[in-house]
PDB file as gemmi writes it, atoms N, CA and C in Angstrom:
CRYST1    1.000    1.000    1.000  90.00  90.00  90.00 P 1                      
ATOM      1  N   UNK A   1       0.827  -1.183   0.000  1.00  0.00           N  
ATOM      2  CA  UNK A   1       0.000   0.000   0.000  1.00  0.00           C  
ATOM      3  C   UNK A   1       0.878   1.255   0.000  1.00  0.00           C  
ATOM      4  N   UNK A   2       0.348   2.292  -0.627  1.00  0.00           N  
ATOM      5  CA  UNK A   2       1.075   3.552  -0.711  1.00  0.00           C  
ATOM      6  C   UNK A   2       0.660   4.493   0.409  1.00  0.00           C  
ATOM      7  N   UNK A   3       1.600   5.255   0.892  1.00  0.00           N  
ATOM      8  CA  UNK A   3       1.320   6.401   1.744  1.00  0.00           C  
ATOM      9  C   UNK A   3       1.659   7.627   0.913  1.00  0.00           C  
ATOM     10  N   UNK A   4       0.644   8.413   0.620  1.00  0.00           N  
ATOM     11  CA  UNK A   4       0.794   9.565  -0.263  1.00  0.00           C  
ATOM     12  C   UNK A   4       0.816  10.830   0.577  1.00  0.00           C  
ATOM     13  N   UNK A   5       1.763  11.707   0.258  1.00  0.00           N  
ATOM     14  CA  UNK A   5       1.935  12.953   1.002  1.00  0.00           C  
ATOM     15  C   UNK A   5       1.157  14.073   0.320  1.00  0.00           C  
ATOM     16  N   UNK A   6      -0.022  14.383   0.846  1.00  0.00           N  
ATOM     17  CA  UNK A   6      -0.819  15.499   0.327  1.00  0.00           C  
ATOM     18  C   UNK A   6      -0.112  16.798   0.716  1.00  0.00           C  
ATOM     19  N   UNK A   7       0.090  17.726  -0.232  1.00  0.00           N  
ATOM     20  CA  UNK A   7       0.770  18.982   0.104  1.00  0.00           C  
ATOM     21  C   UNK A   7       0.042  19.812   1.165  1.00  0.00           C  
ATOM     22  N   UNK A   8      -1.250  19.579   1.356  1.00  0.00           N  
ATOM     23  CA  UNK A   8      -2.025  20.341   2.340  1.00  0.00           C  
ATOM     24  C   UNK A   8      -2.255  19.569   3.637  1.00  0.00           C  
ATOM     25  N   UNK A   9      -2.461  18.254   3.555  1.00  0.00           N  
ATOM     26  CA  UNK A   9      -2.876  17.460   4.728  1.00  0.00           C  
ATOM     27  C   UNK A   9      -1.783  16.565   5.296  1.00  0.00           C  
ATOM     28  N   UNK A  10      -0.694  16.369   4.559  1.00  0.00           N  
ATOM     29  CA  UNK A  10       0.365  15.475   5.014  1.00  0.00           C  
ATOM     30  C   UNK A  10       0.136  14.044   4.542  1.00  0.00           C  
ATOM     31  N   UNK A  11       0.922  13.114   5.101  1.00  0.00           N  
ATOM     32  CA  UNK A  11       0.870  11.710   4.673  1.00  0.00           C  
ATOM     33  C   UNK A  11      -0.448  11.066   5.071  1.00  0.00           C  
ATOM     34  N   UNK A  12      -1.032  10.359   4.080  1.00  0.00           N  
ATOM     35  CA  UNK A  12      -2.278   9.636   4.291  1.00  0.00           C  
ATOM     36  C   UNK A  12      -2.218   8.328   3.501  1.00  0.00           C  
ATOM     37  N   UNK A  13      -3.069   7.384   3.867  1.00  0.00           N  
ATOM     38  CA  UNK A  13      -3.149   6.092   3.186  1.00  0.00           C  
ATOM     39  C   UNK A  13      -3.752   6.279   1.789  1.00  0.00           C  
ATOM     40  N   UNK A  14      -3.330   5.466   0.844  1.00  0.00           N  
ATOM     41  CA  UNK A  14      -3.767   5.610  -0.543  1.00  0.00           C  
ATOM     42  C   UNK A  14      -5.282   5.500  -0.731  1.00  0.00           C  
ATOM     43  N   UNK A  15      -5.985   4.864   0.204  1.00  0.00           N  
ATOM     44  CA  UNK A  15      -7.437   4.727   0.062  1.00  0.00           C  
ATOM     45  C   UNK A  15      -8.170   6.063   0.167  1.00  0.00           C  
ATOM     46  N   UNK A  16      -7.490   7.112   0.629  1.00  0.00           N  
ATOM     47  CA  UNK A  16      -8.095   8.446   0.706  1.00  0.00           C  
ATOM     48  C   UNK A  16      -8.008   9.196  -0.618  1.00  0.00           C  
ATOM     49  N   UNK A  17      -7.330   8.627  -1.607  1.00  0.00           N  
ATOM     50  CA  UNK A  17      -7.028   9.341  -2.843  1.00  0.00           C  
ATOM     51  C   UNK A  17      -7.627   8.652  -4.061  1.00  0.00           C  
ATOM     52  N   UNK A  18      -7.742   9.407  -5.145  1.00  0.00           N  
ATOM     53  CA  UNK A  18      -8.139   8.883  -6.445  1.00  0.00           C  
ATOM     54  C   UNK A  18      -7.086   9.295  -7.464  1.00  0.00           C  
ATOM     55  N   UNK A  19      -6.703   8.319  -8.283  1.00  0.00           N  
ATOM     56  CA  UNK A  19      -5.705   8.533  -9.326  1.00  0.00           C  
ATOM     57  C   UNK A  19      -6.314   9.348 -10.462  1.00  0.00           C  
ATOM     58  N   UNK A  20      -5.554  10.301 -10.978  1.00  0.00           N  
ATOM     59  CA  UNK A  20      -6.062  11.167 -12.038  1.00  0.00           C  
ATOM     60  C   UNK A  20      -5.289  11.102 -13.337  1.00  0.00           C  
ATOM     61  N   UNK A  21      -4.373  10.145 -13.465  1.00  0.00           N  
ATOM     62  CA  UNK A  21      -3.642  10.004 -14.717  1.00  0.00           C  
ATOM     63  C   UNK A  21      -2.370  10.829 -14.775  1.00  0.00           C  
ATOM     64  N   UNK A  22      -1.838  10.913 -15.971  1.00  0.00           N  
ATOM     65  CA  UNK A  22      -0.567  11.593 -16.220  1.00  0.00           C  
ATOM     66  C   UNK A  22      -0.677  13.095 -15.947  1.00  0.00           C  
ATOM     67  N   UNK A  23       0.326  13.645 -15.304  1.00  0.00           N  
ATOM     68  CA  UNK A  23       0.363  15.086 -15.013  1.00  0.00           C  
ATOM     69  C   UNK A  23       1.024  15.844 -16.165  1.00  0.00           C  
ATOM     70  N   UNK A  24       0.848  17.132 -16.169  1.00  0.00           N  
ATOM     71  CA  UNK A  24       1.500  18.056 -17.107  1.00  0.00           C  
ATOM     72  C   UNK A  24       1.124  17.789 -18.563  1.00  0.00           C  
ATOM     73  N   UNK A  25      -0.146  17.494 -18.801  1.00  0.00           N  
ATOM     74  CA  UNK A  25      -0.643  17.277 -20.158  1.00  0.00           C  
ATOM     75  C   UNK A  25      -1.252  18.584 -20.660  1.00  0.00           C  
ATOM     76  N   UNK A  26      -0.912  18.943 -21.882  1.00  0.00           N  
ATOM     77  CA  UNK A  26      -1.516  20.132 -22.493  1.00  0.00           C  
ATOM     78  C   UNK A  26      -2.943  19.778 -22.897  1.00  0.00           C  
ATOM     79  N   UNK A  27      -3.902  20.400 -22.253  1.00  0.00           N  
ATOM     80  CA  UNK A  27      -5.303  20.122 -22.541  1.00  0.00           C  
ATOM     81  C   UNK A  27      -5.817  21.081 -23.611  1.00  0.00           C  
ATOM     82  N   UNK A  28      -6.724  20.602 -24.469  1.00  0.00           N  
ATOM     83  CA  UNK A  28      -7.225  21.471 -25.539  1.00  0.00           C  
ATOM     84  C   UNK A  28      -8.024  22.648 -24.985  1.00  0.00           C  
ATOM     85  N   UNK A  29      -7.827  23.810 -25.591  1.00  0.00           N  
ATOM     86  CA  UNK A  29      -8.551  25.005 -25.149  1.00  0.00           C  
ATOM     87  C   UNK A  29     -10.034  24.905 -25.480  1.00  0.00           C  
ATOM     88  N   UNK A  30     -10.351  24.359 -26.658  1.00  0.00           N  
ATOM     89  CA  UNK A  30     -11.749  24.216 -27.066  1.00  0.00           C  
ATOM     90  C   UNK A  30     -11.961  22.805 -27.610  1.00  0.00           C  
ATOM     91  N   UNK A  31     -12.283  21.850 -26.741  1.00  0.00           N  
ATOM     92  CA  UNK A  31     -12.441  20.459 -27.181  1.00  0.00           C  
ATOM     93  C   UNK A  31     -13.498  20.283 -28.271  1.00  0.00           C  
ATOM     94  N   UNK A  32     -14.496  21.153 -28.316  1.00  0.00           N  
ATOM     95  CA  UNK A  32     -15.560  21.029 -29.315  1.00  0.00           C  
ATOM     96  C   UNK A  32     -15.041  21.221 -30.740  1.00  0.00           C  
ATOM     97  N   UNK A  33     -13.908  21.882 -30.891  1.00  0.00           N  
ATOM     98  CA  UNK A  33     -13.347  22.130 -32.222  1.00  0.00           C  
ATOM     99  C   UNK A  33     -12.435  21.003 -32.712  1.00  0.00           C  
ATOM    100  N   UNK A  34     -12.191  20.002 -31.879  1.00  0.00           N  
ATOM    101  CA  UNK A  34     -11.299  18.912 -32.266  1.00  0.00           C  
ATOM    102  C   UNK A  34     -12.008  17.909 -33.173  1.00  0.00           C  
ATOM    103  N   UNK A  35     -11.261  17.388 -34.127  1.00  0.00           N  
ATOM    104  CA  UNK A  35     -11.754  16.269 -34.933  1.00  0.00           C  
ATOM    105  C   UNK A  35     -11.780  15.025 -34.044  1.00  0.00           C  
ATOM    106  N   UNK A  36     -12.523  14.013 -34.455  1.00  0.00           N  
ATOM    107  CA  UNK A  36     -12.623  12.786 -33.660  1.00  0.00           C  
ATOM    108  C   UNK A  36     -11.261  12.150 -33.402  1.00  0.00           C  
ATOM    109  N   UNK A  37     -10.402  12.134 -34.414  1.00  0.00           N  
ATOM    110  CA  UNK A  37      -9.077  11.526 -34.231  1.00  0.00           C  
ATOM    111  C   UNK A  37      -8.230  12.331 -33.254  1.00  0.00           C  
ATOM    112  N   UNK A  38      -8.346  13.666 -33.292  1.00  0.00           N  
ATOM    113  CA  UNK A  38      -7.612  14.514 -32.345  1.00  0.00           C  
ATOM    114  C   UNK A  38      -8.125  14.307 -30.919  1.00  0.00           C  
ATOM    115  N   UNK A  39      -9.446  14.191 -30.781  1.00  0.00           N  
ATOM    116  CA  UNK A  39     -10.044  13.976 -29.461  1.00  0.00           C  
ATOM    117  C   UNK A  39      -9.624  12.616 -28.909  1.00  0.00           C  
ATOM    118  N   UNK A  40      -9.641  11.594 -29.748  1.00  0.00           N  
ATOM    119  CA  UNK A  40      -9.211  10.254 -29.327  1.00  0.00           C  
ATOM    120  C   UNK A  40      -7.741  10.269 -28.915  1.00  0.00           C  
ATOM    121  N   UNK A  41      -6.919  10.975 -29.663  1.00  0.00           N  
ATOM    122  CA  UNK A  41      -5.492  11.097 -29.328  1.00  0.00           C  
ATOM    123  C   UNK A  41      -5.322  11.725 -27.945  1.00  0.00           C  
ATOM    124  N   UNK A  42      -6.070  12.794 -27.672  1.00  0.00           N  
ATOM    125  CA  UNK A  42      -5.981  13.455 -26.372  1.00  0.00           C  
ATOM    126  C   UNK A  42      -6.465  12.536 -25.249  1.00  0.00           C  
ATOM    127  N   UNK A  43      -7.571  11.853 -25.453  1.00  0.00           N  
ATOM    128  CA  UNK A  43      -8.159  11.030 -24.391  1.00  0.00           C  
ATOM    129  C   UNK A  43      -7.368   9.769 -24.071  1.00  0.00           C  
ATOM    130  N   UNK A  44      -6.846   9.111 -25.098  1.00  0.00           N  
ATOM    131  CA  UNK A  44      -6.321   7.766 -24.890  1.00  0.00           C  
ATOM    132  C   UNK A  44      -4.816   7.600 -25.019  1.00  0.00           C  
ATOM    133  N   UNK A  45      -4.133   8.486 -25.700  1.00  0.00           N  
ATOM    134  CA  UNK A  45      -2.701   8.302 -25.922  1.00  0.00           C  
ATOM    135  C   UNK A  45      -1.912   8.990 -24.817  1.00  0.00           C  
ATOM    136  N   UNK A  46      -1.271   8.189 -23.992  1.00  0.00           N  
ATOM    137  CA  UNK A  46      -0.490   8.693 -22.868  1.00  0.00           C  
ATOM    138  C   UNK A  46       0.882   8.034 -22.861  1.00  0.00           C  
ATOM    139  N   UNK A  47       1.798   8.681 -22.176  1.00  0.00           N  
ATOM    140  CA  UNK A  47       3.121   8.121 -21.983  1.00  0.00           C  
ATOM    141  C   UNK A  47       2.985   6.911 -21.066  1.00  0.00           C  
ATOM    142  N   UNK A  48       3.621   5.834 -21.408  1.00  0.00           N  
ATOM    143  CA  UNK A  48       3.584   4.633 -20.577  1.00  0.00           C  
ATOM    144  C   UNK A  48       4.988   4.420 -20.020  1.00  0.00           C  
ATOM    145  N   UNK A  49       5.349   5.253 -19.084  1.00  0.00           N  
ATOM    146  CA  UNK A  49       6.701   5.295 -18.548  1.00  0.00           C  
ATOM    147  C   UNK A  49       6.971   4.131 -17.609  1.00  0.00           C  
ATOM    148  N   UNK A  50       8.120   3.531 -17.784  1.00  0.00           N  
ATOM    149  CA  UNK A  50       8.609   2.526 -16.839  1.00  0.00           C  
ATOM    150  C   UNK A  50       9.697   3.220 -16.034  1.00  0.00           C  
ATOM    151  N   UNK A  51       9.365   3.606 -14.821  1.00  0.00           N  
ATOM    152  CA  UNK A  51      10.293   4.359 -13.992  1.00  0.00           C  
ATOM    153  C   UNK A  51       9.589   5.548 -13.368  1.00  0.00           C  
ATOM    154  N   UNK A  52      10.292   6.654 -13.208  1.00  0.00           N  
ATOM    155  CA  UNK A  52       9.737   7.825 -12.534  1.00  0.00           C  
ATOM    156  C   UNK A  52       8.781   8.581 -13.448  1.00  0.00           C  
ATOM    157  N   UNK A  53       7.644   8.983 -12.869  1.00  0.00           N  
ATOM    158  CA  UNK A  53       6.532   9.491 -13.653  1.00  0.00           C  
ATOM    159  C   UNK A  53       5.732  10.485 -12.819  1.00  0.00           C  
ATOM    160  N   UNK A  54       5.320  11.601 -13.418  1.00  0.00           N  
ATOM    161  CA  UNK A  54       4.492  12.599 -12.726  1.00  0.00           C  
ATOM    162  C   UNK A  54       3.021  12.258 -12.938  1.00  0.00           C  
ATOM    163  N   UNK A  55       2.282  12.145 -11.830  1.00  0.00           N  
ATOM    164  CA  UNK A  55       0.880  11.755 -11.866  1.00  0.00           C  
ATOM    165  C   UNK A  55       0.016  12.776 -11.132  1.00  0.00           C  
ATOM    166  N   UNK A  56      -1.251  12.849 -11.518  1.00  0.00           N  
ATOM    167  CA  UNK A  56      -2.231  13.691 -10.818  1.00  0.00           C  
ATOM    168  C   UNK A  56      -2.984  12.818  -9.819  1.00  0.00           C  
ATOM    169  N   UNK A  57      -3.202  13.346  -8.626  1.00  0.00           N  
ATOM    170  CA  UNK A  57      -3.980  12.647  -7.600  1.00  0.00           C  
ATOM    171  C   UNK A  57      -4.960  13.621  -6.966  1.00  0.00           C  
ATOM    172  N   UNK A  58      -6.118  13.107  -6.568  1.00  0.00           N  
ATOM    173  CA  UNK A  58      -7.143  13.879  -5.870  1.00  0.00           C  
ATOM    174  C   UNK A  58      -7.272  13.343  -4.452  1.00  0.00           C  
ATOM    175  N   UNK A  59      -7.188  14.215  -3.467  1.00  0.00           N  
ATOM    176  CA  UNK A  59      -7.394  13.797  -2.073  1.00  0.00           C  
ATOM    177  C   UNK A  59      -8.905  13.797  -1.830  1.00  0.00           C  
ATOM    178  N   UNK A  60      -9.569  12.767  -2.339  1.00  0.00           N  
ATOM    179  CA  UNK A  60     -11.032  12.715  -2.361  1.00  0.00           C  
ATOM    180  C   UNK A  60     -11.666  12.553  -0.985  1.00  0.00           C  
ATOM    181  N   UNK A  61     -10.958  11.943  -0.040  1.00  0.00           N  
ATOM    182  CA  UNK A  61     -11.495  11.766   1.315  1.00  0.00           C  
ATOM    183  C   UNK A  61     -10.737  12.640   2.306  1.00  0.00           C  
ATOM    184  N   UNK A  62     -10.337  13.808   1.850  1.00  0.00           N  
ATOM    185  CA  UNK A  62      -9.602  14.755   2.687  1.00  0.00           C  
ATOM    186  C   UNK A  62      -9.951  16.164   2.256  1.00  0.00           C  
ATOM    187  N   UNK A  63      -8.956  16.904   1.811  1.00  0.00           N  
ATOM    188  CA  UNK A  63      -9.148  18.312   1.444  1.00  0.00           C  
ATOM    189  C   UNK A  63      -9.811  18.494   0.079  1.00  0.00           C  
ATOM    190  N   UNK A  64      -9.947  17.398  -0.700  1.00  0.00           N  
ATOM    191  CA  UNK A  64     -10.572  17.392  -2.024  1.00  0.00           C  
ATOM    192  C   UNK A  64      -9.818  18.261  -3.037  1.00  0.00           C  
ATOM    193  N   UNK A  65      -8.518  18.362  -2.882  1.00  0.00           N  
ATOM    194  CA  UNK A  65      -7.693  19.144  -3.809  1.00  0.00           C  
ATOM    195  C   UNK A  65      -6.883  18.211  -4.702  1.00  0.00           C  
ATOM    196  N   UNK A  66      -6.649  18.689  -5.921  1.00  0.00           N  
ATOM    197  CA  UNK A  66      -5.786  17.988  -6.863  1.00  0.00           C  
ATOM    198  C   UNK A  66      -4.343  18.412  -6.632  1.00  0.00           C  
ATOM    199  N   UNK A  67      -3.418  17.474  -6.821  1.00  0.00           N  
ATOM    200  CA  UNK A  67      -1.990  17.758  -6.738  1.00  0.00           C  
ATOM    201  C   UNK A  67      -1.254  16.709  -7.555  1.00  0.00           C  
ATOM    202  N   UNK A  68       0.049  16.865  -7.675  1.00  0.00           N  
ATOM    203  CA  UNK A  68       0.871  15.941  -8.450  1.00  0.00           C  
ATOM    204  C   UNK A  68       1.779  15.133  -7.536  1.00  0.00           C  
ATOM    205  N   UNK A  69       2.045  13.910  -7.960  1.00  0.00           N  
ATOM    206  CA  UNK A  69       2.950  13.004  -7.245  1.00  0.00           C  
ATOM    207  C   UNK A  69       3.987  12.519  -8.244  1.00  0.00           C  
ATOM    208  N   UNK A  70       5.238  12.487  -7.842  1.00  0.00           N  
ATOM    209  CA  UNK A  70       6.309  11.942  -8.675  1.00  0.00           C  
ATOM    210  C   UNK A  70       6.626  10.562  -8.128  1.00  0.00           C  
ATOM    211  N   UNK A  71       6.271   9.501  -8.913  1.00  0.00           N  
ATOM    212  CA  UNK A  71       6.323   8.128  -8.418  1.00  0.00           C  
ATOM    213  C   UNK A  71       7.023   7.221  -9.423  1.00  0.00           C  
ATOM    214  N   UNK A  72       7.705   6.205  -8.905  1.00  0.00           N  
ATOM    215  CA  UNK A  72       8.308   5.184  -9.745  1.00  0.00           C  
ATOM    216  C   UNK A  72       7.232   4.143 -10.038  1.00  0.00           C  
ATOM    217  N   UNK A  73       6.918   3.940 -11.311  1.00  0.00           N  
ATOM    218  CA  UNK A  73       5.842   3.030 -11.684  1.00  0.00           C  
ATOM    219  C   UNK A  73       6.219   1.562 -11.532  1.00  0.00           C  
ATOM    220  N   UNK A  74       7.484   1.266 -11.330  1.00  0.00           N  
ATOM    221  CA  UNK A  74       7.926  -0.115 -11.133  1.00  0.00           C  
ATOM    222  C   UNK A  74       7.952  -0.465  -9.646  1.00  0.00           C  
ATOM    223  N   UNK A  75       8.585   0.388  -8.849  1.00  0.00           N  
ATOM    224  CA  UNK A  75       8.759   0.103  -7.416  1.00  0.00           C  
ATOM    225  C   UNK A  75       7.699   0.776  -6.543  1.00  0.00           C  
ATOM    226  N   UNK A  76       6.941   1.707  -7.101  1.00  0.00           N  
ATOM    227  CA  UNK A  76       5.934   2.515  -6.396  1.00  0.00           C  
ATOM    228  C   UNK A  76       6.551   3.475  -5.384  1.00  0.00           C  
ATOM    229  N   UNK A  77       7.862   3.677  -5.437  1.00  0.00           N  
ATOM    230  CA  UNK A  77       8.512   4.664  -4.574  1.00  0.00           C  
ATOM    231  C   UNK A  77       8.012   6.056  -4.953  1.00  0.00           C  
ATOM    232  N   UNK A  78       7.596   6.816  -3.957  1.00  0.00           N  
ATOM    233  CA  UNK A  78       7.165   8.193  -4.180  1.00  0.00           C  
ATOM    234  C   UNK A  78       8.308   9.122  -3.794  1.00  0.00           C  
ATOM    235  N   UNK A  79       8.777   9.904  -4.771  1.00  0.00           N  
ATOM    236  CA  UNK A  79       9.886  10.827  -4.551  1.00  0.00           C  
ATOM    237  C   UNK A  79       9.388  12.104  -3.889  1.00  0.00           C  
ATOM    238  N   UNK A  80       8.187  12.526  -4.233  1.00  0.00           N  
ATOM    239  CA  UNK A  80       7.636  13.730  -3.637  1.00  0.00           C  
ATOM    240  C   UNK A  80       6.294  14.074  -4.237  1.00  0.00           C  
ATOM    241  N   UNK A  81       5.616  14.997  -3.599  1.00  0.00           N  
ATOM    242  CA  UNK A  81       4.352  15.505  -4.119  1.00  0.00           C  
ATOM    243  C   UNK A  81       4.443  17.026  -4.165  1.00  0.00           C  
ATOM    244  N   UNK A  82       3.640  17.619  -5.024  1.00  0.00           N  
ATOM    245  CA  UNK A  82       3.709  19.065  -5.191  1.00  0.00           C  
ATOM    246  C   UNK A  82       2.377  19.583  -5.715  1.00  0.00           C  
ATOM    247  N   UNK A  83       2.100  20.835  -5.409  1.00  0.00           N  
ATOM    248  CA  UNK A  83       0.848  21.466  -5.813  1.00  0.00           C  
ATOM    249  C   UNK A  83       0.825  21.692  -7.320  1.00  0.00           C  
ATOM    250  N   UNK A  84      -0.368  21.770  -7.866  1.00  0.00           N  
ATOM    251  CA  UNK A  84      -0.529  22.075  -9.288  1.00  0.00           C  
ATOM    252  C   UNK A  84       0.159  23.402  -9.585  1.00  0.00           C  
ATOM    253  N   UNK A  85       0.845  23.463 -10.693  1.00  0.00           N  
ATOM    254  CA  UNK A  85       1.538  24.682 -11.080  1.00  0.00           C  
ATOM    255  C   UNK A  85       2.971  24.766 -10.590  1.00  0.00           C  
ATOM    256  N   UNK A  86       3.339  23.922  -9.625  1.00  0.00           N  
ATOM    257  CA  UNK A  86       4.725  23.890  -9.146  1.00  0.00           C  
ATOM    258  C   UNK A  86       5.536  22.927 -10.002  1.00  0.00           C  
ATOM    259  N   UNK A  87       6.853  23.080  -9.963  1.00  0.00           N  
ATOM    260  CA  UNK A  87       7.734  22.166 -10.686  1.00  0.00           C  
ATOM    261  C   UNK A  87       7.887  20.868  -9.900  1.00  0.00           C  
ATOM    262  N   UNK A  88       8.067  19.742 -10.605  1.00  0.00           N  
ATOM    263  CA  UNK A  88       8.261  18.473  -9.898  1.00  0.00           C  
ATOM    264  C   UNK A  88       9.575  18.457  -9.136  1.00  0.00           C  
ATOM    265  N   UNK A  89       9.648  17.647  -8.070  1.00  0.00           N  
ATOM    266  CA  UNK A  89      10.899  17.550  -7.316  1.00  0.00           C  
ATOM    267  C   UNK A  89      11.983  16.905  -8.166  1.00  0.00           C  
ATOM    268  N   UNK A  90      13.221  17.204  -7.838  1.00  0.00           N  
ATOM    269  CA  UNK A  90      14.346  16.592  -8.553  1.00  0.00           C  
ATOM    270  C   UNK A  90      14.482  15.143  -8.111  1.00  0.00           C  
ATOM    271  N   UNK A  91      14.877  14.307  -9.056  1.00  0.00           N  
ATOM    272  CA  UNK A  91      15.111  12.901  -8.736  1.00  0.00           C  
ATOM    273  C   UNK A  91      16.354  12.763  -7.873  1.00  0.00           C  
ATOM    274  N   UNK A  92      16.330  11.850  -6.911  1.00  0.00           N  
ATOM    275  CA  UNK A  92      17.553  11.597  -6.146  1.00  0.00           C  
ATOM    276  C   UNK A  92      18.612  10.988  -7.056  1.00  0.00           C  
ATOM    277  N   UNK A  93      19.866  11.201  -6.731  1.00  0.00           N  
ATOM    278  CA  UNK A  93      20.961  10.677  -7.563  1.00  0.00           C  
ATOM    279  C   UNK A  93      20.896   9.159  -7.691  1.00  0.00           C  
ATOM    280  N   UNK A  94      20.338   8.496  -6.685  1.00  0.00           N  
ATOM    281  CA  UNK A  94      20.251   7.037  -6.710  1.00  0.00           C  
ATOM    282  C   UNK A  94      19.134   6.538  -7.617  1.00  0.00           C  
ATOM    283  N   UNK A  95      18.293   7.436  -8.124  1.00  0.00           N  
ATOM    284  CA  UNK A  95      17.168   7.021  -8.959  1.00  0.00           C  
ATOM    285  C   UNK A  95      17.680   6.528 -10.297  1.00  0.00           C  
ATOM    286  N   UNK A  96      17.418   5.295 -10.575  1.00  0.00           N  
ATOM    287  CA  UNK A  96      17.890   4.715 -11.822  1.00  0.00           C  
ATOM    288  C   UNK A  96      16.764   4.281 -12.726  1.00  0.00           C  
ATOM    289  N   UNK A  97      15.587   4.898 -12.596  1.00  0.00           N  
ATOM    290  CA  UNK A  97      14.437   4.508 -13.403  1.00  0.00           C  
ATOM    291  C   UNK A  97      14.675   4.754 -14.879  1.00  0.00           C  
ATOM    292  N   UNK A  98      13.946   4.031 -15.698  1.00  0.00           N  
ATOM    293  CA  UNK A  98      14.045   4.194 -17.141  1.00  0.00           C  
ATOM    294  C   UNK A  98      12.824   4.931 -17.635  1.00  0.00           C  
ATOM    295  N   UNK A  99      12.936   5.459 -18.834  1.00  0.00           N  
ATOM    296  CA  UNK A  99      11.780   6.152 -19.430  1.00  0.00           C  
ATOM    297  C   UNK A  99      11.392   5.486 -20.711  1.00  0.00           C  
TER     298      UNK A  99                                                      
END                                                                             
């Protein structure tokens, strides 16, 4: 089980959170103007990183705020969490994840 560090509430058990997918995605300004293939590309095509990855999480059973988590998708090690709009934490020198 994961213990996720909410930037507002501190460390909590993963059952308090909901996964929101890949972080730092450029979202379309006007989705109604997209062709079907463009919309499908936005909805379904994501980076499938093996290693360290920035993810969006919602503290659904806490402060109900969205934030980002930098996590290793292989080992589930969490390097850090940060508020939306902030830069992700730097990887530790020992981090040997692949992309």
